[in-house]
PDB file of N, H, CA, C and O in Angstrom:
ATOM      1  N   MET A   1       5.473   8.207 -19.999  1.00  0.00           N
ATOM      2  CA  MET A   1       4.384   7.813 -19.232  1.00  0.00           C
ATOM      3  C   MET A   1       4.020   9.216 -18.414  1.00  0.00           C
ATOM      4  O   MET A   1       4.800   9.979 -17.843  1.00  0.00           O
ATOM      5  N   PRO A   2       2.496   9.304 -18.555  1.00  0.00           N
ATOM      6  CA  PRO A   2       2.050  10.248 -17.684  1.00  0.00           C
ATOM      7  C   PRO A   2       2.482  10.215 -16.034  1.00  0.00           C
ATOM      8  O   PRO A   2       2.772   9.196 -15.407  1.00  0.00           O
ATOM      9  N   THR A   3       2.445  11.658 -15.481  1.00  0.00           N
ATOM     10  H   THR A   3       2.210  12.486 -15.990  1.00  0.00           H
ATOM     11  CA  THR A   3       2.806  11.595 -13.942  1.00  0.00           C
ATOM     12  C   THR A   3       1.982  12.823 -13.403  1.00  0.00           C
ATOM     13  O   THR A   3       1.669  13.896 -13.918  1.00  0.00           O
ATOM     14  N   LEU A   4       1.734  12.221 -12.092  1.00  0.00           N
ATOM     15  H   LEU A   4       1.989  11.349 -11.674  1.00  0.00           H
ATOM     16  CA  LEU A   4       0.848  13.122 -11.404  1.00  0.00           C
ATOM     17  C   LEU A   4       2.138  14.072 -10.570  1.00  0.00           C
ATOM     18  O   LEU A   4       3.260  13.754 -10.178  1.00  0.00           O
ATOM     19  N   ARG A   5       1.335  15.407 -10.530  1.00  0.00           N
ATOM     20  H   ARG A   5       0.424  15.666 -10.849  1.00  0.00           H
ATOM     21  CA  ARG A   5       2.196  16.521 -10.213  1.00  0.00           C
ATOM     22  C   ARG A   5       1.144  17.510  -9.208  1.00  0.00           C
ATOM     23  O   ARG A   5       0.015  17.841  -9.571  1.00  0.00           O
ATOM     24  N   TRP A   6       1.674  17.844  -8.073  1.00  0.00           N
ATOM     25  H   TRP A   6       2.591  17.575  -7.778  1.00  0.00           H
ATOM     26  CA  TRP A   6       1.029  18.770  -7.428  1.00  0.00           C
ATOM     27  C   TRP A   6       1.541  19.560  -6.594  1.00  0.00           C
ATOM     28  O   TRP A   6       2.718  19.247  -6.415  1.00  0.00           O
ATOM     29  N   LEU A   7       1.145  20.687  -5.818  1.00  0.00           N
ATOM     30  H   LEU A   7       0.189  20.942  -5.964  1.00  0.00           H
ATOM     31  CA  LEU A   7       2.087  21.570  -5.054  1.00  0.00           C
ATOM     32  C   LEU A   7       3.249  21.115  -4.157  1.00  0.00           C
ATOM     33  O   LEU A   7       4.424  21.479  -4.193  1.00  0.00           O
ATOM     34  N   THR A   8       2.660  20.254  -3.365  1.00  0.00           N
ATOM     35  H   THR A   8       1.705  19.957  -3.335  1.00  0.00           H
ATOM     36  CA  THR A   8       3.855  19.824  -2.386  1.00  0.00           C
ATOM     37  C   THR A   8       4.502  18.140  -2.496  1.00  0.00           C
ATOM     38  O   THR A   8       4.980  17.432  -1.609  1.00  0.00           O
ATOM     39  N   ARG A   9       4.295  17.884  -3.889  1.00  0.00           N
ATOM     40  H   ARG A   9       3.907  18.459  -4.609  1.00  0.00           H
ATOM     41  CA  ARG A   9       4.998  16.768  -4.177  1.00  0.00           C
ATOM     42  C   ARG A   9       6.081  16.290  -3.811  1.00  0.00           C
ATOM     43  O   ARG A   9       6.151  15.117  -3.445  1.00  0.00           O
ATOM     44  N   ASP A  10       7.140  17.100  -3.836  1.00  0.00           N
ATOM     45  H   ASP A  10       7.084  18.053  -4.133  1.00  0.00           H
ATOM     46  CA  ASP A  10       8.734  16.572  -3.219  1.00  0.00           C
ATOM     47  C   ASP A  10       8.524  16.725  -1.886  1.00  0.00           C
ATOM     48  O   ASP A  10       8.980  15.686  -1.408  1.00  0.00           O
ATOM     49  N   GLU A  11       8.005  17.563  -0.775  1.00  0.00           N
ATOM     50  H   GLU A  11       7.635  18.407  -1.164  1.00  0.00           H
ATOM     51  CA  GLU A  11       7.939  17.350   0.403  1.00  0.00           C
ATOM     52  C   GLU A  11       7.051  16.034   0.773  1.00  0.00           C
ATOM     53  O   GLU A  11       7.480  15.372   1.718  1.00  0.00           O
ATOM     54  N   ASP A  12       5.984  15.627   0.201  1.00  0.00           N
ATOM     55  H   ASP A  12       5.635  16.165  -0.567  1.00  0.00           H
ATOM     56  CA  ASP A  12       5.055  14.277   0.437  1.00  0.00           C
ATOM     57  C   ASP A  12       5.886  13.093  -0.071  1.00  0.00           C
ATOM     58  O   ASP A  12       5.667  11.996   0.444  1.00  0.00           O
ATOM     59  N   GLU A  13       6.961  13.218  -1.176  1.00  0.00           N
ATOM     60  H   GLU A  13       7.139  14.108  -1.594  1.00  0.00           H
ATOM     61  CA  GLU A  13       7.507  12.048  -1.282  1.00  0.00           C
ATOM     62  C   GLU A  13       9.006  11.840  -0.283  1.00  0.00           C
ATOM     63  O   GLU A  13       9.724  10.865  -0.508  1.00  0.00           O
ATOM     64  N   ARG A  14       9.323  12.708   0.663  1.00  0.00           N
ATOM     65  H   ARG A  14       8.740  13.500   0.847  1.00  0.00           H
ATOM     66  CA  ARG A  14      10.514  12.912   1.591  1.00  0.00           C
ATOM     67  C   ARG A  14       9.525  12.105   2.771  1.00  0.00           C
ATOM     68  O   ARG A  14       9.834  11.030   3.285  1.00  0.00           O
ATOM     69  N   ILE A  15       8.548  12.709   3.003  1.00  0.00           N
ATOM     70  H   ILE A  15       8.296  13.582   2.586  1.00  0.00           H
ATOM     71  CA  ILE A  15       7.835  12.153   4.124  1.00  0.00           C
ATOM     72  C   ILE A  15       7.781  10.695   3.672  1.00  0.00           C
ATOM     73  O   ILE A  15       8.277   9.875   4.445  1.00  0.00           O
ATOM     74  N   ALA A  16       7.214  10.229   2.457  1.00  0.00           N
ATOM     75  H   ALA A  16       6.812  10.895   1.829  1.00  0.00           H
ATOM     76  CA  ALA A  16       7.014   8.912   2.282  1.00  0.00           C
ATOM     77  C   ALA A  16       8.080   7.843   2.335  1.00  0.00           C
ATOM     78  O   ALA A  16       7.952   6.669   2.684  1.00  0.00           O
ATOM     79  N   GLU A  17       9.277   8.553   1.875  1.00  0.00           N
ATOM     80  H   GLU A  17       9.381   9.507   1.592  1.00  0.00           H
ATOM     81  CA  GLU A  17      10.525   7.625   2.321  1.00  0.00           C
ATOM     82  C   GLU A  17      11.149   7.499   3.508  1.00  0.00           C
ATOM     83  O   GLU A  17      11.932   6.586   3.772  1.00  0.00           O
ATOM     84  N   ARG A  18      10.825   8.413   4.270  1.00  0.00           N
ATOM     85  H   ARG A  18      10.189   9.154   4.055  1.00  0.00           H
ATOM     86  CA  ARG A  18      11.068   8.429   5.900  1.00  0.00           C
ATOM     87  C   ARG A  18      10.224   7.708   6.628  1.00  0.00           C
ATOM     88  O   ARG A  18      10.604   7.375   7.751  1.00  0.00           O
ATOM     89  N   THR A  19       8.812   7.276   6.135  1.00  0.00           N
ATOM     90  H   THR A  19       8.504   7.546   5.223  1.00  0.00           H
ATOM     91  CA  THR A  19       7.907   6.242   6.668  1.00  0.00           C
ATOM     92  C   THR A  19       8.498   5.223   6.523  1.00  0.00           C
ATOM     93  O   THR A  19       9.164   4.868   5.551  1.00  0.00           O
ATOM     94  N   PRO A  20       8.194   4.426   7.948  1.00  0.00           N
ATOM     95  CA  PRO A  20       8.926   3.115   8.280  1.00  0.00           C
ATOM     96  C   PRO A  20       7.619   2.096   7.701  1.00  0.00           C
ATOM     97  O   PRO A  20       6.423   2.354   7.562  1.00  0.00           O
ATOM     98  N   TYR A  21       8.335   0.947   7.458  1.00  0.00           N
ATOM     99  H   TYR A  21       9.306   0.738   7.572  1.00  0.00           H
ATOM    100  CA  TYR A  21       7.501  -0.128   6.917  1.00  0.00           C
ATOM    101  C   TYR A  21       6.746  -0.638   8.226  1.00  0.00           C
ATOM    102  O   TYR A  21       7.186  -0.588   9.374  1.00  0.00           O
ATOM    103  N   ARG A  22       5.549  -1.125   7.818  1.00  0.00           N
ATOM    104  H   ARG A  22       5.191  -1.166   6.885  1.00  0.00           H
ATOM    105  CA  ARG A  22       4.702  -1.467   8.921  1.00  0.00           C
ATOM    106  C   ARG A  22       4.154  -3.141   8.374  1.00  0.00           C
ATOM    107  O   ARG A  22       3.975  -3.496   7.209  1.00  0.00           O
ATOM    108  N   LEU A  23       3.993  -3.893   9.526  1.00  0.00           N
ATOM    109  H   LEU A  23       4.138  -3.604  10.472  1.00  0.00           H
ATOM    110  CA  LEU A  23       3.800  -5.190   8.880  1.00  0.00           C
ATOM    111  C   LEU A  23       2.327  -5.655   8.992  1.00  0.00           C
ATOM    112  O   LEU A  23       1.833  -5.696  10.119  1.00  0.00           O
ATOM    113  N   LEU A  24       1.578  -6.012   7.905  1.00  0.00           N
ATOM    114  H   LEU A  24       1.979  -5.979   6.990  1.00  0.00           H
ATOM    115  CA  LEU A  24       0.241  -6.038   7.723  1.00  0.00           C
ATOM    116  C   LEU A  24      -0.488  -7.548   8.751  1.00  0.00           C
ATOM    117  O   LEU A  24      -0.257  -8.740   8.544  1.00  0.00           O
ATOM    118  N   GLU A  25      -1.134  -7.108   9.535  1.00  0.00           N
ATOM    119  H   GLU A  25      -1.322  -6.140   9.703  1.00  0.00           H
ATOM    120  CA  GLU A  25      -1.446  -8.278  10.538  1.00  0.00           C
ATOM    121  C   GLU A  25      -2.923  -8.870   9.910  1.00  0.00           C
ATOM    122  O   GLU A  25      -3.790  -8.029   9.668  1.00  0.00           O
ATOM    123  N   GLU A  26      -3.183 -10.151   9.675  1.00  0.00           N
ATOM    124  H   GLU A  26      -2.479 -10.834   9.872  1.00  0.00           H
ATOM    125  CA  GLU A  26      -4.405 -10.647   9.321  1.00  0.00           C
ATOM    126  C   GLU A  26      -5.568 -10.825  10.633  1.00  0.00           C
ATOM    127  O   GLU A  26      -5.253 -11.450  11.646  1.00  0.00           O
ATOM    128  N   VAL A  27      -6.661 -10.320  10.502  1.00  0.00           N
ATOM    129  H   VAL A  27      -6.916  -9.811   9.680  1.00  0.00           H
ATOM    130  CA  VAL A  27      -7.722 -10.567  11.360  1.00  0.00           C
ATOM    131  C   VAL A  27      -8.401 -11.740  11.320  1.00  0.00           C
ATOM    132  O   VAL A  27      -9.426 -11.571  10.660  1.00  0.00           O
ATOM    133  N   PRO A  28      -8.296 -12.934  11.751  1.00  0.00           N
ATOM    134  CA  PRO A  28      -8.893 -13.936  11.077  1.00  0.00           C
ATOM    135  C   PRO A  28     -10.384 -14.035  11.499  1.00  0.00           C
ATOM    136  O   PRO A  28     -10.990 -14.876  10.836  1.00  0.00           O
ATOM    137  N   GLU A  29     -11.072 -13.444  12.358  1.00  0.00           N
ATOM    138  H   GLU A  29     -10.580 -12.761  12.897  1.00  0.00           H
ATOM    139  CA  GLU A  29     -12.529 -12.919  12.858  1.00  0.00           C
ATOM    140  C   GLU A  29     -12.921 -12.098  11.521  1.00  0.00           C
ATOM    141  O   GLU A  29     -14.092 -12.273  11.184  1.00  0.00           O
ATOM    142  N   LEU A  30     -12.283 -11.370  10.822  1.00  0.00           N
ATOM    143  H   LEU A  30     -11.331 -11.228  11.095  1.00  0.00           H
ATOM    144  CA  LEU A  30     -12.958 -10.627   9.765  1.00  0.00           C
ATOM    145  C   LEU A  30     -12.673 -11.233   8.275  1.00  0.00           C
ATOM    146  O   LEU A  30     -13.038 -10.612   7.277  1.00  0.00           O
ATOM    147  N   SER A  31     -12.012 -12.460   8.196  1.00  0.00           N
ATOM    148  H   SER A  31     -11.716 -12.964   9.008  1.00  0.00           H
ATOM    149  CA  SER A  31     -11.890 -12.785   6.998  1.00  0.00           C
ATOM    150  C   SER A  31     -13.116 -13.529   6.655  1.00  0.00           C
ATOM    151  O   SER A  31     -13.886 -14.017   7.482  1.00  0.00           O
ATOM    152  N   TYR A  32     -13.272 -13.594   5.011  1.00  0.00           N
ATOM    153  H   TYR A  32     -12.646 -13.199   4.339  1.00  0.00           H
ATOM    154  CA  TYR A  32     -14.232 -14.523   4.578  1.00  0.00           C
ATOM    155  C   TYR A  32     -13.767 -14.772   3.549  1.00  0.00           C
ATOM    156  O   TYR A  32     -12.938 -14.025   3.030  1.00  0.00           O
ATOM    157  N   GLY A  33     -14.198 -15.927   2.971  1.00  0.00           N
ATOM    158  H   GLY A  33     -14.871 -16.534   3.392  1.00  0.00           H
ATOM    159  CA  GLY A  33     -14.132 -16.845   1.785  1.00  0.00           C
ATOM    160  C   GLY A  33     -12.794 -17.743   1.814  1.00  0.00           C
ATOM    161  O   GLY A  33     -12.268 -17.929   2.911  1.00  0.00           O
ATOM    162  N   ASP A  34     -12.243 -18.284   0.708  1.00  0.00           N
ATOM    163  H   ASP A  34     -12.670 -18.132  -0.183  1.00  0.00           H
ATOM    164  CA  ASP A  34     -11.445 -19.135   0.734  1.00  0.00           C
ATOM    165  C   ASP A  34      -9.854 -18.541   1.010  1.00  0.00           C
ATOM    166  O   ASP A  34      -9.470 -17.445   0.601  1.00  0.00           O
ATOM    167  N   ARG A  35      -9.198 -19.299   1.623  1.00  0.00           N
ATOM    168  H   ARG A  35      -9.509 -20.189   1.955  1.00  0.00           H
ATOM    169  CA  ARG A  35      -8.060 -18.523   2.343  1.00  0.00           C
ATOM    170  C   ARG A  35      -6.896 -18.786   0.934  1.00  0.00           C
ATOM    171  O   ARG A  35      -5.730 -18.390   0.965  1.00  0.00           O
ATOM    172  N   GLY A  36      -7.314 -19.284   0.147  1.00  0.00           N
ATOM    173  H   GLY A  36      -8.261 -19.606   0.122  1.00  0.00           H
ATOM    174  CA  GLY A  36      -6.177 -19.425  -0.926  1.00  0.00           C
ATOM    175  C   GLY A  36      -6.214 -18.079  -2.035  1.00  0.00           C
ATOM    176  O   GLY A  36      -5.406 -17.990  -2.960  1.00  0.00           O
ATOM    177  N   THR A  37      -7.160 -17.186  -1.804  1.00  0.00           N
ATOM    178  H   THR A  37      -7.816 -17.258  -1.054  1.00  0.00           H
ATOM    179  CA  THR A  37      -7.246 -16.401  -2.629  1.00  0.00           C
ATOM    180  C   THR A  37      -6.092 -15.299  -2.806  1.00  0.00           C
ATOM    181  O   THR A  37      -5.055 -15.372  -2.147  1.00  0.00           O
ATOM    182  N   ILE A  38      -6.290 -14.449  -3.577  1.00  0.00           N
ATOM    183  H   ILE A  38      -7.132 -14.390  -4.113  1.00  0.00           H
ATOM    184  CA  ILE A  38      -5.019 -13.274  -3.374  1.00  0.00           C
ATOM    185  C   ILE A  38      -5.777 -12.031  -3.271  1.00  0.00           C
ATOM    186  O   ILE A  38      -5.172 -11.009  -3.594  1.00  0.00           O
ATOM    187  N   ASN A  39      -6.772 -11.946  -2.951  1.00  0.00           N
ATOM    188  H   ASN A  39      -7.263 -12.776  -2.690  1.00  0.00           H
ATOM    189  CA  ASN A  39      -7.386 -10.638  -2.804  1.00  0.00           C
ATOM    190  C   ASN A  39      -7.613 -10.437  -1.202  1.00  0.00           C
ATOM    191  O   ASN A  39      -7.999 -11.282  -0.394  1.00  0.00           O
ATOM    192  N   MET A  40      -7.260  -9.066  -0.973  1.00  0.00           N
ATOM    193  H   MET A  40      -6.946  -8.380  -1.629  1.00  0.00           H
ATOM    194  CA  MET A  40      -6.981  -8.211   0.223  1.00  0.00           C
ATOM    195  C   MET A  40      -7.933  -7.136   0.328  1.00  0.00           C
ATOM    196  O   MET A  40      -8.410  -6.548  -0.643  1.00  0.00           O
ATOM    197  N   LEU A  41      -8.191  -6.901   1.516  1.00  0.00           N
ATOM    198  H   LEU A  41      -7.804  -7.379   2.305  1.00  0.00           H
ATOM    199  CA  LEU A  41      -8.966  -5.540   1.790  1.00  0.00           C
ATOM    200  C   LEU A  41      -8.350  -5.147   3.379  1.00  0.00           C
ATOM    201  O   LEU A  41      -8.552  -5.589   4.510  1.00  0.00           O
ATOM    202  N   ILE A  42      -7.427  -3.987   2.740  1.00  0.00           N
ATOM    203  H   ILE A  42      -7.264  -3.628   1.821  1.00  0.00           H
ATOM    204  CA  ILE A  42      -6.607  -3.135   4.192  1.00  0.00           C
ATOM    205  C   ILE A  42      -7.150  -2.134   4.426  1.00  0.00           C
ATOM    206  O   ILE A  42      -7.520  -1.298   3.601  1.00  0.00           O
ATOM    207  N   GLN A  43      -7.290  -2.092   5.835  1.00  0.00           N
ATOM    208  H   GLN A  43      -6.990  -2.771   6.505  1.00  0.00           H
ATOM    209  CA  GLN A  43      -7.870  -1.129   6.539  1.00  0.00           C
ATOM    210  C   GLN A  43      -7.209  -0.458   7.218  1.00  0.00           C
ATOM    211  O   GLN A  43      -6.863  -0.888   8.318  1.00  0.00           O
ATOM    212  N   GLY A  44      -6.836   0.759   6.801  1.00  0.00           N
ATOM    213  H   GLY A  44      -7.117   1.109   5.908  1.00  0.00           H
ATOM    214  CA  GLY A  44      -5.734   1.743   7.656  1.00  0.00           C
ATOM    215  C   GLY A  44      -5.115   2.911   6.749  1.00  0.00           C
ATOM    216  O   GLY A  44      -5.540   3.180   5.625  1.00  0.00           O
ATOM    217  N   ASP A  45      -4.121   3.528   7.347  1.00  0.00           N
ATOM    218  H   ASP A  45      -3.776   3.310   8.260  1.00  0.00           H
ATOM    219  CA  ASP A  45      -3.578   4.411   6.619  1.00  0.00           C
ATOM    220  C   ASP A  45      -3.133   4.171   5.333  1.00  0.00           C
ATOM    221  O   ASP A  45      -2.643   3.047   5.222  1.00  0.00           O
ATOM    222  N   ASN A  46      -3.129   4.998   4.068  1.00  0.00           N
ATOM    223  H   ASN A  46      -3.527   5.911   4.158  1.00  0.00           H
ATOM    224  CA  ASN A  46      -2.710   4.324   2.898  1.00  0.00           C
ATOM    225  C   ASN A  46      -1.646   4.367   2.782  1.00  0.00           C
ATOM    226  O   ASN A  46      -1.235   3.382   2.168  1.00  0.00           O
ATOM    227  N   LEU A  47      -0.504   5.394   3.214  1.00  0.00           N
ATOM    228  H   LEU A  47      -0.838   6.193   3.712  1.00  0.00           H
ATOM    229  CA  LEU A  47       1.055   5.077   3.266  1.00  0.00           C
ATOM    230  C   LEU A  47       1.379   3.863   3.715  1.00  0.00           C
ATOM    231  O   LEU A  47       2.016   3.069   3.021  1.00  0.00           O
ATOM    232  N   ASP A  48       0.861   3.533   5.241  1.00  0.00           N
ATOM    233  H   ASP A  48       0.344   4.178   5.804  1.00  0.00           H
ATOM    234  CA  ASP A  48       1.412   2.241   5.618  1.00  0.00           C
ATOM    235  C   ASP A  48       1.022   1.077   4.924  1.00  0.00           C
ATOM    236  O   ASP A  48       1.849   0.166   4.876  1.00  0.00           O
ATOM    237  N   ALA A  49      -0.098   0.920   4.365  1.00  0.00           N
ATOM    238  H   ALA A  49      -0.770   1.660   4.404  1.00  0.00           H
ATOM    239  CA  ALA A  49      -0.433  -0.035   3.311  1.00  0.00           C
ATOM    240  C   ALA A  49       0.191  -0.059   2.545  1.00  0.00           C
ATOM    241  O   ALA A  49       0.649  -1.175   2.301  1.00  0.00           O
ATOM    242  N   LEU A  50       0.555   0.865   1.830  1.00  0.00           N
ATOM    243  H   LEU A  50       0.183   1.772   2.028  1.00  0.00           H
ATOM    244  CA  LEU A  50       1.563   0.688   0.439  1.00  0.00           C
ATOM    245  C   LEU A  50       2.826   0.433   0.608  1.00  0.00           C
ATOM    246  O   LEU A  50       3.474  -0.200  -0.226  1.00  0.00           O
ATOM    247  N   LYS A  51       3.397   0.963   1.867  1.00  0.00           N
ATOM    248  H   LYS A  51       2.871   1.478   2.545  1.00  0.00           H
ATOM    249  CA  LYS A  51       5.040   0.303   2.030  1.00  0.00           C
ATOM    250  C   LYS A  51       5.024  -1.090   2.465  1.00  0.00           C
ATOM    251  O   LYS A  51       5.973  -1.849   2.268  1.00  0.00           O
ATOM    252  N   ALA A  52       4.123  -1.371   2.960  1.00  0.00           N
ATOM    253  H   ALA A  52       3.352  -0.755   3.120  1.00  0.00           H
ATOM    254  CA  ALA A  52       4.038  -2.826   3.459  1.00  0.00           C
ATOM    255  C   ALA A  52       3.759  -3.668   1.850  1.00  0.00           C
ATOM    256  O   ALA A  52       4.583  -4.377   1.272  1.00  0.00           O
ATOM    257  N   LEU A  53       2.765  -3.430   1.517  1.00  0.00           N
ATOM    258  H   LEU A  53       2.095  -2.854   1.986  1.00  0.00           H
ATOM    259  CA  LEU A  53       2.937  -4.255   0.110  1.00  0.00           C
ATOM    260  C   LEU A  53       4.033  -3.794  -1.070  1.00  0.00           C
ATOM    261  O   LEU A  53       4.097  -4.414  -2.132  1.00  0.00           O
ATOM    262  N   LEU A  54       4.866  -2.672  -0.785  1.00  0.00           N
ATOM    263  H   LEU A  54       4.814  -2.168   0.078  1.00  0.00           H
ATOM    264  CA  LEU A  54       5.659  -2.542  -1.837  1.00  0.00           C
ATOM    265  C   LEU A  54       6.761  -3.929  -1.772  1.00  0.00           C
ATOM    266  O   LEU A  54       6.873  -4.462  -2.876  1.00  0.00           O
ATOM    267  N   PRO A  55       7.389  -4.430  -0.921  1.00  0.00           N
ATOM    268  CA  PRO A  55       8.363  -5.422  -1.492  1.00  0.00           C
ATOM    269  C   PRO A  55       7.479  -6.761  -2.342  1.00  0.00           C
ATOM    270  O   PRO A  55       8.179  -7.480  -3.055  1.00  0.00           O
ATOM    271  N   TYR A  56       6.253  -7.014  -2.272  1.00  0.00           N
ATOM    272  H   TYR A  56       5.684  -6.430  -1.693  1.00  0.00           H
ATOM    273  CA  TYR A  56       5.731  -7.938  -2.731  1.00  0.00           C
ATOM    274  C   TYR A  56       5.071  -7.477  -4.419  1.00  0.00           C
ATOM    275  O   TYR A  56       4.707  -8.266  -5.291  1.00  0.00           O
ATOM    276  N   TYR A  57       5.080  -6.088  -4.476  1.00  0.00           N
ATOM    277  H   TYR A  57       5.376  -5.448  -3.767  1.00  0.00           H
ATOM    278  CA  TYR A  57       4.030  -5.781  -5.810  1.00  0.00           C
ATOM    279  C   TYR A  57       4.799  -4.586  -6.544  1.00  0.00           C
ATOM    280  O   TYR A  57       4.369  -4.017  -7.547  1.00  0.00           O
ATOM    281  N   ALA A  58       5.934  -4.308  -5.930  1.00  0.00           N
ATOM    282  H   ALA A  58       6.284  -4.770  -5.115  1.00  0.00           H
ATOM    283  CA  ALA A  58       6.933  -3.437  -6.564  1.00  0.00           C
ATOM    284  C   ALA A  58       7.072  -3.538  -7.948  1.00  0.00           C
ATOM    285  O   ALA A  58       7.730  -4.533  -8.250  1.00  0.00           O
ATOM    286  N   GLY A  59       6.640  -2.782  -9.036  1.00  0.00           N
ATOM    287  H   GLY A  59       6.105  -1.974  -8.791  1.00  0.00           H
ATOM    288  CA  GLY A  59       6.774  -2.957 -10.361  1.00  0.00           C
ATOM    289  C   GLY A  59       5.649  -3.417 -11.136  1.00  0.00           C
ATOM    290  O   GLY A  59       5.448  -3.173 -12.325  1.00  0.00           O
ATOM    291  N   GLN A  60       4.939  -4.100 -10.366  1.00  0.00           N
ATOM    292  H   GLN A  60       5.102  -4.298  -9.399  1.00  0.00           H
ATOM    293  CA  GLN A  60       3.720  -4.776 -10.942  1.00  0.00           C
ATOM    294  C   GLN A  60       2.512  -4.195 -10.904  1.00  0.00           C
ATOM    295  O   GLN A  60       1.601  -4.782 -11.489  1.00  0.00           O
ATOM    296  N   VAL A  61       2.257  -3.057 -10.289  1.00  0.00           N
ATOM    297  H   VAL A  61       2.996  -2.581  -9.814  1.00  0.00           H
ATOM    298  CA  VAL A  61       1.031  -2.288 -10.354  1.00  0.00           C
ATOM    299  C   VAL A  61       0.736  -1.006 -11.206  1.00  0.00           C
ATOM    300  O   VAL A  61       1.395   0.031 -11.128  1.00  0.00           O
ATOM    301  N   LYS A  62      -0.131  -1.171 -11.870  1.00  0.00           N
ATOM    302  H   LYS A  62      -0.667  -2.013 -11.934  1.00  0.00           H
ATOM    303  CA  LYS A  62      -0.415  -0.215 -12.780  1.00  0.00           C
ATOM    304  C   LYS A  62      -1.407   1.299 -12.389  1.00  0.00           C
ATOM    305  O   LYS A  62      -1.389   2.447 -12.834  1.00  0.00           O
ATOM    306  N   CYS A  63      -2.142   0.662 -11.445  1.00  0.00           N
ATOM    307  H   CYS A  63      -2.157  -0.271 -11.084  1.00  0.00           H
ATOM    308  CA  CYS A  63      -3.239   1.572 -11.305  1.00  0.00           C
ATOM    309  C   CYS A  63      -3.464   1.299  -9.658  1.00  0.00           C
ATOM    310  O   CYS A  63      -3.199   0.192  -9.191  1.00  0.00           O
ATOM    311  N   ILE A  64      -3.951   2.347  -8.851  1.00  0.00           N
ATOM    312  H   ILE A  64      -4.167   3.246  -9.231  1.00  0.00           H
ATOM    313  CA  ILE A  64      -4.103   2.057  -7.196  1.00  0.00           C
ATOM    314  C   ILE A  64      -5.499   3.060  -7.116  1.00  0.00           C
ATOM    315  O   ILE A  64      -5.216   4.225  -7.396  1.00  0.00           O
ATOM    316  N   TYR A  65      -6.651   2.883  -6.856  1.00  0.00           N
ATOM    317  H   TYR A  65      -6.881   1.936  -6.629  1.00  0.00           H
ATOM    318  CA  TYR A  65      -7.631   3.550  -6.826  1.00  0.00           C
ATOM    319  C   TYR A  65      -8.626   3.723  -5.684  1.00  0.00           C
ATOM    320  O   TYR A  65      -9.601   4.463  -5.820  1.00  0.00           O
TER     321      TYR A  65
END
């Protein structure tokens, strides 16, 4: 499987491991459409968002863009 490599990857991975879990909070007044949908728009820091999604989607995501 292909892997992404960059100069500070090891340090970035250590930072990601130390970053605490964040709870996502729904903002009802910004919601749109059917409440039963699985789609989400998450505003905020990428690392915080990914850490919050990890328990639900670990091993299921092929690409994040």
